[in-house]
C-alpha positions as CSV (number, residue, x, y, z in Angstrom):
1,M,8.4,-12.8,-0.4
2,K,4.6,-12.8,-0.7
3,L,2.3,-10.2,0.9
4,A,-1.5,-10.3,1.0
5,V,-3.3,-7.1,0.4
6,D,-6.9,-6.0,1.1
7,G,-7.7,-4.1,-2.1
8,M,-11.1,-2.9,-0.9
9,G,-10.2,-1.4,2.5
10,G,-10.0,2.3,3.2
11,D,-11.5,5.6,2.0
12,N,-9.6,5.7,-1.3
13,A,-9.8,2.0,-2.3
14,P,-9.2,0.4,-4.6
15,Q,-7.3,3.1,-6.6
16,A,-4.9,4.3,-3.8
17,I,-4.3,0.7,-2.8
18,I,-3.3,-0.5,-6.2
19,E,-1.3,2.6,-7.0
20,G,0.5,2.1,-3.7
21,I,1.3,-1.5,-4.7
22,Y,2.9,-0.4,-7.9
23,Q,5.0,2.3,-6.0
24,A,6.2,-0.4,-3.6
25,L,7.0,-2.8,-6.5
26,E,9.2,-0.2,-8.2
27,I,11.5,-0.2,-5.1
28,S,11.1,-3.9,-4.2
29,S,10.9,-6.0,-7.4
30,D,11.3,-9.2,-5.4
31,L,7.8,-8.9,-3.9
32,D,4.8,-10.9,-5.0
33,I,1.4,-9.4,-4.1
34,L,-1.8,-11.4,-3.5
35,L,-4.5,-8.8,-4.1
36,Y,-8.0,-9.6,-2.7
37,G,-11.0,-7.7,-3.7
38,N,-13.8,-7.1,-6.3
39,K,-12.0,-7.8,-9.6
40,E,-14.4,-5.7,-11.7
41,K,-13.9,-2.6,-9.5
42,M,-10.1,-3.0,-9.3
43,Q,-9.6,-3.8,-13.1
44,P,-9.4,-0.1,-14.3
45,Y,-6.3,0.5,-12.1
46,L,-4.5,-2.7,-12.8
47,K,-1.6,-2.7,-15.3
48,D,1.4,-5.0,-15.2
49,L,0.3,-8.2,-13.4
50,S,3.8,-9.9,-13.4
51,H,4.1,-9.5,-9.6
52,I,0.4,-9.4,-8.7
53,T,-2.2,-12.2,-8.4
54,V,-5.8,-11.0,-8.2
55,I,-8.2,-13.0,-6.1
56,D,-11.8,-12.0,-6.7
57,C,-13.9,-11.4,-3.5
58,Q,-17.4,-10.2,-3.7
59,E,-17.8,-9.2,-0.1
60,V,-16.3,-6.1,1.7
61,I,-16.1,-5.3,5.4
62,E,-17.3,-1.7,5.6
63,G,-16.1,0.9,8.1
64,T,-19.5,0.9,9.7
65,D,-19.7,-2.9,10.2
66,E,-19.5,-4.3,13.7
67,P,-16.1,-5.9,13.6
68,V,-16.5,-9.3,15.1
69,R,-19.9,-10.0,13.5
70,A,-18.6,-8.9,10.1
71,V,-15.5,-11.2,10.3
72,R,-17.7,-14.1,11.2
73,R,-20.5,-13.6,8.7
74,K,-18.6,-12.2,5.7
75,K,-16.5,-15.2,4.9
76,D,-15.7,-14.1,1.3
77,A,-14.7,-10.6,2.4
78,S,-11.3,-9.3,1.0
79,M,-10.0,-8.7,4.5
80,V,-10.9,-12.2,5.7
81,K,-9.4,-13.9,2.7
82,M,-6.2,-11.8,3.0
83,A,-5.8,-13.0,6.6
84,E,-6.5,-16.6,5.7
85,A,-3.7,-16.5,3.1
86,V,-1.3,-15.6,6.0
87,A,-2.7,-18.2,8.3
88,N,-2.4,-20.9,5.6
89,G,1.2,-20.0,4.8
90,E,0.4,-18.6,1.3
91,A,1.6,-15.2,2.3
92,D,4.2,-13.9,4.8
93,A,2.3,-10.8,6.0
94,C,-0.9,-8.8,5.2
95,I,-1.9,-5.2,4.9
96,S,-5.3,-3.4,5.0
97,A,-6.5,0.1,5.2
98,G,-10.0,-1.1,6.2
99,N,-12.0,-1.3,9.4
100,T,-9.5,-1.3,12.3
101,G,-11.6,-3.3,14.7
102,A,-12.3,-5.9,12.0
103,L,-8.6,-6.2,11.1
104,M,-7.8,-6.8,14.8
105,A,-10.6,-9.5,14.9
106,T,-9.2,-11.2,11.8
107,G,-5.7,-11.1,13.4
108,L,-7.0,-12.7,16.6
109,F,-9.4,-15.3,15.1
110,I,-7.5,-16.2,11.9
111,V,-3.8,-15.4,12.2
112,H,-3.8,-16.1,16.0
113,R,-1.6,-14.9,18.8
114,I,2.0,-15.9,19.6
115,E,2.0,-18.3,22.5
116,G,2.5,-16.5,25.7
117,I,1.1,-13.2,24.5
118,D,-1.9,-12.2,26.6
119,R,-3.1,-9.3,24.4
120,P,-1.8,-8.0,21.1
121,A,-1.0,-4.3,20.8
122,L,-1.5,-1.8,18.0
123,S,1.7,0.2,17.4
124,T,2.9,2.8,14.9
125,T,6.0,5.0,14.5
126,L,5.2,8.7,15.3
127,P,7.3,11.7,14.2
128,T,9.6,13.7,16.4
129,L,11.2,17.1,15.9
130,N,14.6,15.6,15.3
131,G,13.2,13.3,12.6
132,S,14.0,10.1,14.4
133,G,10.5,9.1,15.4
134,F,9.3,6.8,18.2
135,D,7.2,3.7,18.5
136,M,4.2,3.8,20.7
137,L,2.0,1.0,21.9
138,D,-0.8,0.2,22.6
139,L,-2.8,2.6,20.4
140,G,-6.2,1.2,21.0
141,S,-6.2,-2.6,20.6
142,N,-7.1,-3.0,24.3
143,A,-8.7,-0.2,26.3
144,D,-7.8,-1.9,29.6
145,A,-4.4,-3.4,30.3
146,K,-2.6,-5.2,33.1
147,P,0.9,-4.4,34.2
148,E,2.1,-7.6,32.6
149,N,0.6,-6.5,29.3
150,L,2.7,-3.3,29.3
151,V,5.9,-5.4,29.8
152,Q,5.0,-7.5,26.8
153,Y,4.3,-4.3,24.8
154,A,7.7,-3.0,25.8
155,I,9.5,-6.2,24.7
156,M,7.7,-6.3,21.4
157,G,8.2,-2.6,20.7
158,S,11.9,-2.9,21.6
159,V,12.4,-5.8,19.2
160,Y,10.7,-3.9,16.4
161,A,12.7,-0.7,17.0
162,Q,15.9,-2.7,16.9
163,Q,15.2,-5.2,14.1
164,V,13.3,-2.9,11.7
165,R,14.3,0.6,12.5
166,G,17.9,-0.3,13.2
167,I,18.2,1.3,16.7
168,K,20.8,-0.4,18.9
169,N,19.6,-0.9,22.4
170,P,16.4,1.2,22.0
171,S,15.3,3.2,25.0
172,V,11.8,2.4,26.4
173,G,9.7,4.8,28.4
174,L,6.4,4.3,30.4
175,L,3.9,7.1,29.6
176,N,2.9,8.7,32.9
177,I,1.8,12.0,34.5
178,G,5.3,12.7,35.9
179,T,8.8,11.3,35.6
180,E,9.2,10.4,39.3
181,D,9.4,6.7,40.0
182,K,6.3,6.6,42.3
183,K,4.0,8.6,39.9
184,G,0.8,7.4,38.4
185,N,-2.1,5.1,39.1
186,E,-1.8,1.5,40.3
187,L,-1.3,0.2,36.7
188,A,1.6,2.6,36.1
189,K,3.2,2.0,39.5
190,H,3.1,-1.8,39.1
191,A,4.2,-1.7,35.5
192,F,7.1,0.5,36.4
193,T,8.4,-2.1,38.9
194,L,8.0,-5.0,36.3
195,L,9.6,-3.0,33.5
196,K,12.8,-2.4,35.6
197,E,13.3,-6.2,35.6
198,A,12.4,-6.7,31.9
199,P,15.1,-7.5,29.3
200,I,14.9,-4.0,27.8
201,N,16.6,-0.6,28.1
202,F,14.0,0.9,30.4
203,I,14.6,4.6,31.1
204,G,11.6,5.2,33.5
205,N,8.5,7.3,33.2
206,V,8.1,9.9,30.4
207,E,5.5,12.7,30.0
208,S,3.3,13.2,27.0
209,R,4.6,16.8,26.5
210,E,8.1,15.4,25.8
211,L,7.0,12.7,23.2
212,L,7.8,14.8,20.1
213,N,11.1,15.7,21.6
214,H,12.2,12.1,21.2
215,V,12.3,11.3,24.9
216,A,12.4,7.6,24.1
217,D,12.6,5.2,21.2
218,V,9.6,3.2,22.4
219,V,6.8,4.4,24.6
220,V,4.2,2.0,26.2
221,T,0.8,2.7,27.7
222,D,-2.7,1.2,27.8
223,G,-4.8,1.3,24.7
224,F,-7.3,3.9,26.0
225,T,-4.6,6.4,26.8
226,G,-2.5,5.6,23.7
227,N,-5.4,6.1,21.4
228,M,-6.2,9.5,22.9
229,V,-2.5,10.6,22.6
230,L,-2.4,9.5,19.0
231,K,-5.5,11.4,18.1
232,T,-4.3,14.5,20.0
233,I,-1.0,14.5,18.0
234,E,-2.9,14.0,14.7
235,G,-5.4,16.7,15.5
236,T,-2.8,19.2,16.8
237,A,-0.5,18.7,13.8
238,G,-3.4,19.2,11.4
239,S,-4.6,22.3,13.2
240,V,-1.1,23.9,13.3
241,F,-0.7,23.4,9.5
242,K,-4.1,24.8,8.9
243,M,-3.3,27.9,11.0
244,L,0.0,28.4,9.2
245,K,-1.8,28.2,5.8
246,E,-4.4,30.8,6.9
247,A,-1.6,33.1,8.2
248,F,0.5,32.9,5.1
249,F,-2.5,33.5,2.7
250,A,-3.9,36.4,4.8
251,S,-2.3,39.2,2.6
252,T,-0.2,39.7,-0.4
253,K,2.9,40.3,1.8
254,T,2.4,36.9,3.6
255,K,1.7,35.2,0.3
256,V,5.1,36.3,-1.0
257,A,6.7,35.1,2.3
258,A,4.9,31.7,1.8
259,L,6.3,31.4,-1.7
260,L,9.8,32.1,-0.4
261,M,9.4,29.5,2.3
262,K,7.7,26.9,0.2
263,N,10.5,24.3,0.4
264,N,11.0,24.8,4.1
265,L,7.3,24.4,4.8
266,K,7.2,21.3,2.7
267,E,10.2,19.8,4.5
268,L,8.5,20.5,7.9
269,K,5.3,18.9,6.7
270,N,7.1,15.8,5.5
271,K,9.0,15.6,8.8
272,M,5.7,15.5,10.8
273,D,4.0,13.1,8.4
274,Y,3.6,9.8,10.3
275,T,2.4,8.0,7.1
276,E,6.0,8.1,5.9
277,Y,6.8,5.5,8.5
278,G,4.2,3.1,7.4
279,G,1.0,1.8,9.0
280,A,0.2,0.5,12.5
281,A,1.4,-3.0,13.2
282,L,-0.6,-5.4,15.3
283,F,2.1,-6.9,17.5
284,G,1.7,-10.2,19.2
285,L,0.4,-12.2,16.3
286,K,2.0,-15.1,14.5
287,A,2.6,-13.1,11.4
288,P,2.9,-9.3,10.6
289,V,-0.5,-7.7,10.2
290,I,-0.3,-4.0,9.2
291,K,-3.1,-1.5,9.4
292,A,-2.7,1.4,7.0
293,H,-4.5,4.6,7.7
294,G,-8.1,4.6,6.5
295,S,-7.4,7.7,4.4
296,S,-4.2,6.4,3.0
297,N,-3.1,7.7,-0.4
298,A,-0.8,5.7,-2.7
299,N,2.3,6.9,-1.0
300,A,1.1,6.0,2.5
301,F,0.0,2.6,1.4
302,A,3.3,1.9,-0.3
303,S,5.0,2.8,3.0
304,A,2.8,0.3,4.8
305,I,3.8,-2.4,2.3
306,R,7.5,-1.5,2.9
307,Q,6.9,-1.8,6.6
308,A,5.4,-5.3,6.3
309,R,8.3,-6.3,4.0
310,K,10.9,-5.2,6.6
311,M,9.1,-7.0,9.4
312,V,9.3,-10.3,7.5
313,E,12.9,-9.6,6.2
314,H,14.2,-8.8,9.7
315,N,12.4,-11.8,11.4
316,V,10.5,-9.5,13.9
317,I,7.8,-12.1,14.7
318,P,10.3,-15.0,15.4
319,T,12.4,-12.7,17.5
320,I,9.4,-11.6,19.6
321,D,8.3,-15.2,19.9
322,A,11.8,-16.3,21.2
323,T,12.0,-13.4,23.6
324,I,8.6,-13.9,25.1
325,S,9.2,-17.6,25.4
326,K,12.4,-17.0,27.3
327,E,10.5,-14.7,29.7
328,S,7.6,-17.0,30.3
């Protein structure tokens, strides 16, 4: 299996990217990596190249670049070349921690959509208190959505949860302001009706306050709402751990308590670390395109690589394609 990687994307590139590649290769020695980026800058972190092919790219799409313009003008950028490798059949999937908007643009313009998919959706697996996690989409690929889009999101999320995460008959919930059938705006009401007829295990409306209690395996919403929910969860988790740290280091007595609870606190932090699940997948394209977090360390990027590998191994894209075609 060949995976294309953007070696220059993200806050900690190229070091964290390359270290993440080596971590992934330790577990999956059958992988071959096509690594795109500035060879001179990546050279200090490269060791064994038996499973890595380095392709020199002198251009980089920065986080501050306007996405569509950058993709069209920077033809030699590592992210663009990475996507072209997938489109040309040289790689099975691609992973980048770079500019999210630019990655979505490369996905649309270079990798292309599955026939029948109106709008691709950005999705990731978020943590739950029981450790199971749930898949949520859309997380910001499309600020506006039609009811039909939410149905496609539900089908794609359900396929991913079943094929990659091994959940038999995954439950799908529609994010809403209440659990009653008639709740919500026109988008939610119309989508609810369509979701009841879709080939999924639709359980109805779910509220945001229940998300971390694992109210559903898959939760769908429009990209505007999904992105706000994602950032609220990220911000709240970060703030809670910051308050705990301040409380435990407030005095000698609490420092002793923190030392005694060190392993428990570490376990709790790991349970709520969404990077352990991988990156965010752009569903609806002809091949897996994975967006690793911009601040990814080596471990987070290795998780994103494993996620891409699983999507290829478990035929997620062909299954989505077949399911959507059947519904069209």
